[in-house]
LUMFITI-497505 format. One line per 10 residues: number of its first residue (from 0); for each residue x, y, z of N, C-alpha, C. Coordinates in steps of 0.05 Angstrom, whole numbers, plus 5000, padded with zeros to 4 digits. Example, Ala and Ser with C-alpha at 12.3 -4.5 7.8 and 13.67 -1.06 7.14 Angstrom:
<pts>
0) 5264:4886:5156:5246:4910:5156:5264:4934:5156 ~ 5257:4955:5142:5273:4979:5143:5258:5001:5157 $
</pts>
This chain:
<pts>
0) 3235:6567:7913:3221:6584:7898:3195:6599:7909 ~ 3178:6587:7911:3156:6580:7926:3153:6585:7947 ~ 3167:6567:7960:3176:6576:7995:3184:6607:8003 ~ 3203:6618:7981:3221:6641:7989:3197:6662:7993 ~ 3174:6661:7971:3161:6675:7958:3139:6682:7978 ~ 3130:6653:7988:3109:6650:8011:3116:6662:8036 ~ 3153:6665:8043:3161:6675:8063:3155:6706:8072 ~ 3163:6709:8045:3166:6742:8040:3136:6753:8040 ~ 3115:6742:8036:3088:6747:8036:3075:6748:8063 ~ 3088:6730:8077:3080:6731:8101:3096:6752:8124 $
10) 3120:6753:8116:3130:6783:8130:3119:6809:8120 ~ 3115:6807:8100:3096:6825:8090:3071:6844:8109 ~ 3056:6818:8112:3030:6814:8125:3038:6811:8149 ~ 3055:6812:8162:3056:6812:8199:3051:6833:8208 ~ 3058:6859:8193:3047:6886:8220:3019:6889:8215 ~ 3003:6878:8189:2978:6886:8194:2966:6864:8201 ~ 2972:6838:8206:2959:6818:8219:2961:6829:8253 ~ 2984:6843:8266:2989:6846:8290:2975:6869:8297 ~ 2968:6887:8272:2949:6910:8288:2923:6899:8285 ~ 2915:6882:8262:2882:6873:8272:2884:6858:8304 $
20) 2909:6840:8308:2898:6828:8325:2902:6846:8356 ~ 2915:6868:8353:2916:6883:8372:2890:6903:8370 ~ 2874:6912:8352:2841:6918:8357:2825:6906:8366 ~ 2835:6879:8363:2808:6855:8374:2821:6855:8399 ~ 2847:6850:8410:2842:6849:8436:2835:6878:8457 ~ 2833:6905:8437:2832:6925:8455:2792:6918:8454 ~ 2789:6907:8434:2750:6902:8431:2742:6885:8450 ~ 2761:6866:8459:2756:6841:8473:2753:6856:8499 ~ 2778:6871:8510:2778:6881:8536:2755:6900:8530 ~ 2747:6917:8518:2719:6940:8519:2697:6919:8531 $
30) 2691:6900:8516:2670:6875:8520:2679:6863:8550 ~ 2698:6859:8554:2694:6847:8586:2689:6867:8609 ~ 2699:6894:8600:2690:6919:8613:2666:6928:8618 ~ 2647:6923:8599:2618:6921:8593:2607:6905:8609 ~ 2619:6880:8608:2593:6857:8624:2607:6858:8643 ~ 2625:6870:8655:2629:6866:8683:2615:6886:8700 ~ 2607:6886:8722:2593:6899:8740:2594:6931:8741 ~ 2585:6945:8741:2594:6981:8750:2604:6979:8778 ~ 2622:7006:8776:2624:7004:8803:2603:7015:8829 ~ 2592:7010:8848:2572:7030:8862:2589:7053:8881 $
40) 2605:7049:8883:2620:7071:8902:2635:7078:8890 ~ 2665:7085:8914:2689:7090:8901:2705:7068:8903 ~ 2722:7067:8883:2736:7042:8882:2765:7051:8893 ~ 2777:7035:8908:2799:7039:8910:2823:7027:8905 ~ 2820:7007:8886:2838:7000:8864:2825:6993:8830 ~ 2832:7008:8820:2828:7005:8789:2833:6970:8785 ~ 2859:6970:8789:2862:6934:8782:2846:6916:8799 ~ 2841:6920:8823:2830:6906:8827:2795:6901:8820 ~ 2783:6921:8814:2758:6925:8797:2753:6913:8782 ~ 2777:6902:8762:2766:6890:8734:2779:6866:8734 $
50) 2764:6849:8719:2770:6827:8711:2798:6823:8699 ~ 2825:6796:8709:2848:6799:8699:2839:6792:8672 ~ 2829:6781:8655:2820:6782:8629:2829:6809:8613 ~ 2811:6830:8624:2818:6859:8627:2844:6866:8615 ~ 2857:6863:8641:2888:6860:8639:2906:6850:8615 ~ 2896:6828:8610:2911:6805:8597:2905:6822:8565 ~ 2881:6819:8555:2873:6834:8538:2893:6857:8524 ~ 2887:6881:8550:2905:6904:8539:2936:6900:8538 ~ 2945:6885:8559:2978:6886:8556:2984:6867:8528 ~ 2973:6854:8529:2977:6838:8498:2977:6857:8469 $
60) 2956:6876:8472:2953:6893:8453:2969:6918:8443 ~ 2975:6926:8480:3001:6943:8478:3026:6926:8467 ~ 3034:6900:8476:3052:6885:8461:3052:6881:8433 ~ 3040:6878:8425:3032:6882:8398:3032:6904:8380 ~ 3019:6925:8394:3031:6947:8381:3058:6957:8383 ~ 3067:6957:8402:3097:6969:8408:3110:6953:8385 ~ 3109:6919:8384:3123:6909:8368:3118:6913:8334 ~ 3097:6925:8330:3089:6936:8303:3109:6960:8297 ~ 3113:6975:8308:3124:7002:8315:3151:6999:8311 ~ 3157:6985:8324:3187:6976:8337:3200:6968:8307 $
70) 3187:6942:8298:3192:6928:8276:3195:6947:8245 ~ 3169:6958:8248:3174:6983:8221:3189:6998:8224 ~ 3197:7014:8249:3223:7028:8253:3246:7020:8237 ~ 3248:6992:8243:3280:6980:8236:3280:6967:8207 ~ 3253:6970:8194:3250:6956:8176:3267:6965:8148 ~ 3272:6955:8135:3283:6955:8112:3277:6972:8084 ~ 3250:6958:8087:3222:6967:8072:3213:6995:8087 ~ 3210:7012:8062:3195:7034:8076:3162:7032:8070 ~ 3155:7028:8101:3129:7035:8103:3115:7056:8122 ~ 3086:7062:8123:3080:7076:8142:3066:7069:8163 $
80) 3074:7043:8180:3056:7036:8208:3065:7052:8225 ~ 3087:7061:8221:3101:7085:8249:3101:7117:8248 $
</pts>
């Protein structure tokens, strides 16, 4: 009984944890962009001008956010995550 309750509690908290992690990843991407030296002239490619960590954090945030929305849309419980 205890295990089933804790599993249900974890599944209820999973969208919240995912949203918090998405926010942390976006914040980390902004920190990396802030610490990176600004462009001194015209940049030919935005992808080459920013470090790989920026793109990793942004892609992780997008994947977690999309997962949160899709899981909320198909969830049997009604919630306002999407």
